[in-house]
N, C-alpha and C positions, 0 to 999 in steps of 0.2 A: 654776705653781699648780696644783695638781688637788685637788677638795674630793670629800669623798663626801658622797651626797646628805644624808646627815643633817647633816654639817657645814654644808652649803649652806643649808638649811632654817632650821637654828638661827643661824647669821650672818645671813641674809636677815631672819628675824624680828626678831633683836636690832636691826637697825639700822632696821627699820621702828618699834621702840618709841624708838630715840635720836631718830630725827626727829621722831615724833608728840610726845615731850617736850620737845623744844626748840621745836618750833610753839607749841604751848601756853605755855610759860614766856615766849616772847616775844610771844604775844597778852595774857599777863598784864602784863607791862612796858609793852607800848603802852599799855593799859588805865588803868595807874596813870600814865604820862605825859600822856595823852589821853583825856579821858573824856567829850567833847562829840560834838557832832553828827558822824556818821560814824564814831564812835570803835571800834565793834566792828567794822564793815566794814574799816577801815584796819587793825587788828588781825588780823583773819581774813586779809587780804593778805598783809601782812609777814610773820606765823609762817607762812602756806604756803610764803612764798617762801624764808624761813631753813631750814625742814625741808625742803624740794626741794633747795636747795643741799646741805644736810648729806647726804642719802640719797644725792644723785647722787655725790657726791666717795668715799662711803663704797662704793656699789655699783661705780663705776668701777675702783677700785683694789682691794677686797677680795673683791667676787663675781665681776667679769667679768676682774681682773687686767690691764686696759686701759693700756698704757703710752704712749699717743698723748699729746702735750703740744702746746703754743701755744694762742695766744688764739683763733684763728680755728677750729682743731679742736674747742677746749672749746665754744665757742659754738654750732656745729653741732651736736656731740653733746648738748650741754645743752638747746638746741632739740627735736631729735629725743625725747631723755629725757622733756620738758616734755609734749611732744604725745601719747607713750603714756600718759604719768600723766593727760590729760584722757580718753582712751578708758575707761581702768579706773576713771575717778571715777564716769563715766556708768555702768557695771556696778554699781558699790556703791551710788550714790545710787539706781538704779532697783530694785536687790533691797530696799532698806531702805523705799523708799516703796512697793513691791507688798505686803511684808509687812504695813505699816501698813493699806494701803487694803483689805485681805481680812481681817485679824483685829483692826485696831483699839484693839491693846493695846502697851503699853510694851515689856514682854518680847517681844512676838513681832516689833516694829519692831526693837528690839534683836538679836534672833537673826537677822533680815533684813540687819542691818548687819554682823555679824559673817561672816554666809554671803557676801554681797556682799564684804566686804573681802576674804576668803580667796580666793574666785574672782579677785577682782580683780589681787591679790598675784601670784597663779600665772599670768595673763595678764599682767600688766607684765612680769614676770621673762621670759616668753617671746618679747615683743616688743622688750624690750630685747634680749635675746640675739641675735635675729634682725635687728632693724633699727637699734638705736643701737649696741651695741659688736660686732658682725660687723667683720670687716675691711674690707669691701667697704661699709660705712656711709658712709665719707666719700668715697669715688671719685663723680667726677663723673658724672651720667647721660649715656649716648652719645647 
């Protein structure tokens, strides 16, 4: 499967939207089912896991055309995928927080968030391509 750059960007962005909407929908569902102590934290955690799994499955198949299978393989790939997500989340949060600290306005905070997300997603794609979905990603270290 060979995608043009436009197709890749459009597909990757669409999958990010799908995963985000699933995350938020699950958060709302969790909060309807339980709104007690730690309800928001539980909702954020469960929503994040659901969004992450959906994005992983979509990226694996439709962005990177990775055909490897098996529980151990998926476990290792998903672990690497999650680790790359932690790195890029720091970029996103750092940019948003920096814009807030400098300008202390909601529009600039949101601009920082959008820029941080854009940089984070480009970085995530490149990290995933190199370290997660590359053929050697599952080979044991020598």
